[in-house]
C-alpha positions as a LaTeX table, in Angstrom:
\begin{tabular}{lrrr}
\hline
Residue & $x$ (\AA) & $y$ (\AA) & $z$ (\AA) \\
\hline
Met1 & 119.24 & 111.33 & 33.20 \\
Asn2 & 122.64 & 112.93 & 33.65 \\
Gly3 & 123.36 & 115.66 & 31.15 \\
Ile4 & 119.68 & 116.11 & 30.32 \\
Asp5 & 118.31 & 119.64 & 29.99 \\
Pro6 & 115.11 & 119.39 & 32.09 \\
Tyr7 & 113.37 & 122.23 & 30.26 \\
Ala8 & 114.11 & 120.74 & 26.83 \\
Tyr9 & 113.02 & 117.28 & 28.00 \\
Met10 & 109.71 & 118.62 & 29.29 \\
Gln11 & 109.17 & 120.39 & 25.96 \\
Gln12 & 109.79 & 117.12 & 24.14 \\
Val13 & 107.32 & 115.30 & 26.37 \\
Ala14 & 104.69 & 117.98 & 25.81 \\
Ala15 & 105.20 & 117.80 & 22.05 \\
Arg16 & 104.98 & 113.98 & 22.06 \\
Met17 & 102.05 & 113.75 & 24.47 \\
His18 & 99.59 & 112.82 & 21.70 \\
Glu19 & 101.90 & 109.98 & 20.56 \\
Leu20 & 101.93 & 108.28 & 23.96 \\
Thr21 & 99.09 & 105.80 & 23.82 \\
Thr22 & 100.13 & 102.54 & 25.45 \\
Arg23 & 100.40 & 101.95 & 29.18 \\
Asn24 & 104.08 & 101.05 & 28.82 \\
Glu25 & 104.96 & 104.25 & 26.93 \\
Ile26 & 103.09 & 106.45 & 29.37 \\
Glu27 & 104.53 & 104.73 & 32.44 \\
Thr28 & 108.08 & 105.06 & 31.10 \\
Val29 & 107.77 & 108.80 & 30.50 \\
Leu30 & 105.91 & 109.26 & 33.78 \\
Asp31 & 108.72 & 107.51 & 35.67 \\
Glu32 & 111.30 & 109.72 & 33.96 \\
Leu33 & 109.38 & 112.89 & 34.77 \\
Glu34 & 108.82 & 111.89 & 38.38 \\
Tyr35 & 112.56 & 111.32 & 38.76 \\
Leu36 & 113.30 & 114.60 & 37.02 \\
Phe37 & 110.87 & 116.39 & 39.36 \\
Glu38 & 113.05 & 115.40 & 42.32 \\
Val39 & 116.21 & 116.93 & 40.87 \\
Ile40 & 115.04 & 120.04 & 38.99 \\
Pro41 & 115.01 & 123.55 & 40.41 \\
Pro42 & 111.77 & 124.63 & 42.10 \\
Glu43 & 110.95 & 127.11 & 39.32 \\
Leu44 & 110.55 & 124.21 & 36.87 \\
Gln45 & 108.49 & 122.02 & 39.18 \\
Asp46 & 105.14 & 123.63 & 38.30 \\
Asn47 & 105.56 & 122.70 & 34.64 \\
Ala48 & 106.68 & 119.20 & 35.56 \\
Glu49 & 103.65 & 118.78 & 37.84 \\
Lys50 & 101.33 & 119.73 & 34.98 \\
Leu51 & 102.90 & 117.16 & 32.66 \\
Ile52 & 102.83 & 114.49 & 35.36 \\
Ser53 & 99.16 & 115.20 & 35.98 \\
Leu54 & 98.34 & 114.96 & 32.27 \\
Leu55 & 100.24 & 111.69 & 31.98 \\
Arg56 & 98.43 & 110.21 & 34.98 \\
Glu57 & 95.08 & 111.12 & 33.40 \\
Lys58 & 96.21 & 109.55 & 30.14 \\
Leu59 & 97.33 & 106.44 & 32.00 \\
Cys60 & 93.81 & 105.91 & 33.33 \\
Gly61 & 92.50 & 105.57 & 29.79 \\
Ala62 & 95.46 & 103.68 & 28.34 \\
Glu63 & 95.33 & 100.19 & 26.86 \\
\hline
\end{tabular}
């Protein structure tokens, strides 16, 4: 994810959250966010944690 603006990416994920319905889609975005979480500044980690939590909840109900 070199060259990715973490804040912009998290905004995109939040905006697309309702479109993520399959297990594969959710797992892909979840993997990307979990990687991003490791490399972003601490001040962005709270927002990333919220998105990760929402995606994990969505994953439980995914097809």
